[in-house]
C-alpha positions as CSV (number, residue, x, y, z in Angstrom):
1,X,14.9,10.8,-44.2
2,X,14.8,6.9,-42.8
3,X,11.7,6.1,-44.4
4,X,13.4,7.4,-47.4
5,X,15.9,5.0,-47.9
6,X,14.7,2.6,-46.6
7,X,12.7,2.4,-49.6
8,X,15.5,2.8,-51.6
9,X,16.9,-0.7,-49.8
10,X,14.1,-2.4,-50.3
11,X,13.4,-1.2,-54.3
12,X,16.9,-0.5,-55.4
13,X,17.8,-4.6,-57.4
14,X,14.2,-3.3,-59.0
15,X,14.9,0.1,-60.3
16,X,18.3,0.9,-59.2
17,X,20.1,3.3,-56.4
18,X,21.1,6.1,-59.0
19,X,17.4,6.1,-60.4
20,X,15.7,6.5,-57.1
21,X,17.9,8.9,-55.4
22,X,16.6,11.0,-58.6
23,X,13.2,10.7,-57.6
24,X,13.3,11.3,-54.4
25,X,15.6,13.9,-54.2
26,X,17.9,12.1,-52.3
27,X,22.2,12.0,-52.5
28,X,23.3,8.9,-53.7
29,X,26.2,9.4,-50.5
30,X,23.8,10.0,-48.6
31,X,22.1,7.3,-48.5
32,X,25.4,4.1,-48.8
33,X,26.4,6.0,-45.7
34,X,23.0,4.9,-44.5
35,X,23.9,1.8,-45.1
36,X,26.9,1.5,-44.1
37,X,25.6,2.8,-40.2
38,X,23.3,0.2,-41.0
39,X,25.1,-2.4,-39.0
40,X,26.2,0.2,-36.2
41,X,22.4,0.7,-35.9
42,X,21.5,-3.2,-35.5
43,X,24.5,-4.0,-32.5
44,X,22.8,-1.0,-30.7
45,X,19.6,-1.9,-31.3
46,X,20.5,-5.9,-30.0
47,X,22.2,-4.9,-27.5
48,X,19.7,-2.2,-25.9
49,X,17.5,-5.5,-26.0
50,X,20.4,-7.8,-24.5
51,X,19.3,-5.2,-21.7
52,X,16.0,-5.3,-21.3
53,X,15.9,-8.5,-21.2
54,X,18.8,-8.1,-18.2
55,X,16.5,-5.9,-16.6
56,X,13.4,-7.5,-16.8
57,X,15.1,-10.5,-14.7
58,X,17.2,-8.3,-11.8
59,X,13.3,-7.3,-11.2
60,X,11.7,-10.8,-11.4
61,X,14.5,-11.7,-8.7
62,X,13.9,-8.5,-6.7
63,X,10.4,-10.0,-6.2
64,X,9.1,-6.9,-8.6
65,X,10.5,-4.6,-5.9
66,X,13.0,-2.9,-7.7
67,X,11.9,0.9,-9.4
68,X,15.5,2.4,-10.8
69,X,17.9,3.1,-9.4
70,X,18.6,-0.1,-7.1
71,X,18.0,-2.1,-10.6
72,X,20.6,0.9,-11.9
73,X,22.8,-0.3,-8.6
74,X,22.2,-4.1,-9.0
75,X,23.5,-3.5,-12.9
76,X,27.4,-1.3,-11.7
77,X,27.1,-4.5,-9.2
78,X,27.1,-7.0,-12.0
79,X,29.6,-4.8,-14.2
80,X,27.9,-3.5,-16.4
81,X,27.9,0.5,-16.8
82,X,24.7,1.9,-17.8
83,X,23.5,5.3,-16.9
84,X,20.1,5.6,-15.0
85,X,18.6,7.3,-17.0
86,X,18.6,4.8,-20.1
87,X,17.6,2.2,-17.5
88,X,14.7,4.4,-16.2
89,X,13.8,5.2,-20.0
90,X,13.6,1.7,-21.0
91,X,12.2,0.4,-17.7
92,X,9.6,2.9,-18.3
93,X,8.7,2.0,-22.4
94,X,8.8,-2.0,-21.1
95,X,6.7,-0.2,-18.4
96,X,8.5,-2.2,-16.2
97,X,8.3,-0.5,-12.1
98,X,8.6,-0.8,-8.8
99,X,6.2,-1.7,-6.3
100,X,4.5,2.0,-4.5
101,X,4.5,0.8,-0.9
102,X,1.6,0.4,1.6
103,X,0.3,3.1,4.1
104,X,1.2,1.2,7.8
105,X,-2.1,-0.1,10.1
106,X,-0.5,1.2,13.8
107,X,-0.8,-0.7,16.6
108,X,1.1,1.9,18.8
109,X,-0.9,1.4,22.1
110,X,0.8,4.2,24.6
111,X,1.3,3.9,28.0
112,X,-0.7,5.6,30.3
113,X,1.2,5.9,32.8
114,X,4.7,8.9,32.3
115,X,7.6,7.5,31.1
116,X,9.0,10.7,32.5
117,X,12.9,8.6,33.5
118,X,13.6,7.9,29.5
119,X,15.0,10.2,26.8
120,X,14.8,10.5,23.3
121,X,18.6,9.8,22.3
122,X,18.2,9.4,19.0
123,X,16.5,12.8,18.3
124,X,15.6,11.7,15.0
125,X,18.8,11.2,13.9
126,X,18.9,8.0,12.7
127,X,23.0,7.5,11.9
128,X,24.9,5.5,14.0
129,X,29.0,5.4,13.5
130,X,29.2,1.9,13.8
131,X,27.4,-1.0,14.0
132,X,26.3,-2.2,17.0
133,X,25.8,1.3,18.5
134,X,22.4,2.7,17.7
135,X,19.0,0.4,17.5
136,X,15.2,1.3,16.3
137,X,12.8,-1.5,17.0
138,X,9.0,-1.5,16.7
139,X,5.9,-4.2,16.0
140,X,3.0,-4.5,13.3
141,X,0.6,-7.5,12.2
142,X,0.2,-9.8,10.0
143,X,-3.3,-11.5,9.1
144,X,-3.7,-15.0,8.7
145,X,-7.1,-16.3,8.2
146,X,-6.2,-18.3,11.9
147,X,-6.1,-14.5,13.2
148,X,-2.6,-12.2,13.3
149,X,1.1,-13.1,13.6
150,X,2.8,-10.0,15.3
151,X,6.7,-9.2,14.2
152,X,8.8,-7.5,16.5
153,X,12.5,-6.4,14.6
154,X,16.1,-4.9,16.2
155,X,17.1,-2.6,13.0
156,X,21.4,-1.4,13.3
157,X,21.6,2.2,12.0
158,X,24.7,2.1,10.2
159,X,23.7,-0.9,8.7
160,X,20.3,-0.9,8.1
161,X,20.4,-4.6,8.5
162,X,17.7,-6.3,11.3
163,X,19.6,-7.8,14.0
164,X,17.4,-9.4,15.6
165,X,13.2,-9.9,15.6
166,X,10.2,-11.9,17.1
167,X,7.0,-13.7,15.6
168,X,4.1,-14.9,18.3
169,X,0.4,-14.5,18.0
170,X,0.3,-12.2,21.3
171,X,1.3,-8.8,22.0
172,X,3.1,-8.6,25.1
173,X,6.3,-7.8,26.6
174,X,8.2,-11.0,25.4
175,X,7.5,-10.6,22.3
176,X,10.2,-7.3,22.0
177,X,12.1,-9.4,24.7
178,X,13.2,-11.7,22.3
179,X,13.5,-9.8,19.8
180,X,16.7,-8.0,22.4
181,X,17.7,-11.6,23.1
182,X,18.0,-12.9,19.2
183,X,19.9,-9.4,18.7
184,X,22.2,-10.1,21.8
185,X,23.0,-13.3,22.1
186,X,24.1,-13.3,17.9
187,X,27.2,-10.4,19.2
188,X,25.8,-7.6,17.0
189,X,25.3,-4.9,20.1
190,X,27.7,-3.1,21.5
191,X,27.4,-2.9,25.3
192,X,26.4,1.2,26.1
193,X,24.1,0.6,22.9
194,X,20.6,2.5,22.6
195,X,18.2,0.8,21.7
196,X,15.0,3.7,19.9
197,X,11.0,3.1,20.2
198,X,8.1,3.9,20.3
199,X,5.9,4.4,23.7
200,X,3.7,1.3,23.3
201,X,3.0,-0.8,26.4
202,X,5.1,-3.7,25.0
203,X,8.9,-1.3,25.2
204,X,7.5,0.8,28.8
205,X,6.9,-2.3,30.0
206,X,9.3,-3.6,33.0
207,X,9.9,-6.8,31.7
208,X,11.2,-4.8,28.5
209,X,13.4,-2.5,30.1
210,X,14.9,-5.5,32.4
211,X,15.5,-7.1,29.3
212,X,17.8,-4.7,27.7
213,X,19.8,-3.2,31.3
214,X,20.7,-6.7,31.5
215,X,22.2,-6.4,28.3
216,X,23.5,-3.0,29.1
217,X,21.4,-1.4,26.8
218,X,20.4,2.1,27.0
219,X,16.2,2.8,26.4
220,X,15.6,5.7,24.2
221,X,11.8,6.3,23.3
222,X,10.4,8.5,20.6
223,X,7.1,11.6,21.6
224,X,3.6,10.0,22.1
225,X,2.2,10.0,18.2
226,X,4.6,11.0,16.5
227,X,5.7,8.3,13.4
228,X,8.4,10.8,12.5
229,X,10.4,9.5,15.3
230,X,10.7,5.8,14.8
231,X,10.9,6.1,10.8
232,X,13.3,3.8,10.0
233,X,11.4,1.1,12.1
234,X,7.9,2.3,10.7
235,X,10.0,2.1,7.0
236,X,10.9,-0.9,7.0
237,X,7.9,-2.0,8.2
238,X,6.2,-0.7,4.9
239,X,8.3,-2.0,2.8
240,X,8.2,-5.6,3.2
241,X,4.9,-5.3,3.7
242,X,4.9,-3.6,0.3
243,X,7.0,-6.3,-1.6
244,X,6.7,-9.5,0.4
245,X,3.5,-9.6,-2.2
246,X,0.8,-12.0,0.7
247,X,-1.6,-9.7,1.2
248,X,-2.7,-11.8,3.7
249,X,-2.4,-16.2,4.4
250,X,-3.7,-19.1,5.4
251,X,-1.6,-20.0,8.5
252,X,0.9,-18.5,10.5
253,X,3.3,-21.2,10.3
254,X,3.0,-19.8,6.4
255,X,3.2,-16.3,7.4
256,X,6.1,-17.4,9.5
257,X,8.3,-18.9,7.2
258,X,7.5,-16.3,4.3
259,X,8.8,-13.5,6.6
260,X,11.7,-15.3,7.9
261,X,12.3,-16.3,3.9
262,X,11.9,-12.2,4.0
263,X,13.9,-11.2,6.6
264,X,17.0,-12.9,5.2
265,X,16.3,-11.7,1.5
266,X,16.7,-8.6,3.0
267,X,19.9,-8.9,5.3
268,X,21.7,-10.7,2.2
269,X,20.2,-9.7,-1.0
270,X,17.7,-6.3,-1.3
271,X,20.2,-3.6,-1.7
272,X,19.9,-0.6,0.5
273,X,20.4,3.3,-1.3
274,X,21.3,4.5,3.2
275,X,24.5,2.5,2.6
276,X,25.6,3.6,-1.0
277,X,23.2,0.4,-2.4
278,X,25.0,-2.2,-0.5
279,X,23.2,-5.1,1.2
280,X,22.8,-4.9,5.0
281,X,25.2,-7.7,5.9
282,X,27.7,-6.8,3.4
283,X,27.6,-3.0,4.9
284,X,28.6,-5.0,8.6
285,X,31.2,-7.5,7.1
286,X,32.9,-4.0,5.4
287,X,33.1,-2.1,8.6
288,X,35.0,-5.2,10.2
289,X,37.5,-6.3,7.2
290,X,37.9,-2.6,6.8
291,X,38.4,-1.7,10.1
292,X,40.5,-4.7,10.7
293,X,43.5,-3.9,8.3
294,X,43.4,-0.7,9.7
């Protein structure tokens, strides 16, 4: 039907609308209604094209890592009322897709000595009632042409914010201690908080336990060989390695620079689905403001 209406529109000056409608078996009223609705259709098409451009811009701003849910959330933050199904359709039609996570290479070397005194205080409950209460951490490796660079993290389970981190060219316990020290120095860990990790030798060492005790932080460890017991820390590294877009750096300094920039982006700009598509830093500040007002 639409094609016949278009044919009439293109040849009406030569043959007339009445004659063309008769030949094509159409009602003139139907044709005129189609013409009247054309401006509405064109406006809708223009609006959709503008939306595609905005989706493309958001996708590029966030390292081409956002899928439809986060793109939709960012559109809502910018005051664009759009259904997630429409965003999914437009991204699919224009071949805009988020990045799929890569499998993480595990660095965990379990302490051969039993850690009987330390229990699992998290038990896969990766929630916290308020910031500064419960944390997880882990260590991952980043490849450079100068050798490995190792990254240790401290992640708040209420906000999902990376509140402490450390990077070094070694895997000694100092690395894990430095990450805890930074988080404590920033004032983002409460007394009697819980820090959960796997049973790697860095986290079961006497040096690390002393660092926790100094800051009045209780240790918690998962079971041997179970990545699910520390899933939040594992998931963060999978996200980082997927979104940062570099498989190997020329130097450790370049890797440090890129990781530092990514951590700032992750905490302050990247929307996190676990905290209602807010950024981790927003979640912490919103909590503080809400309870200050109360």
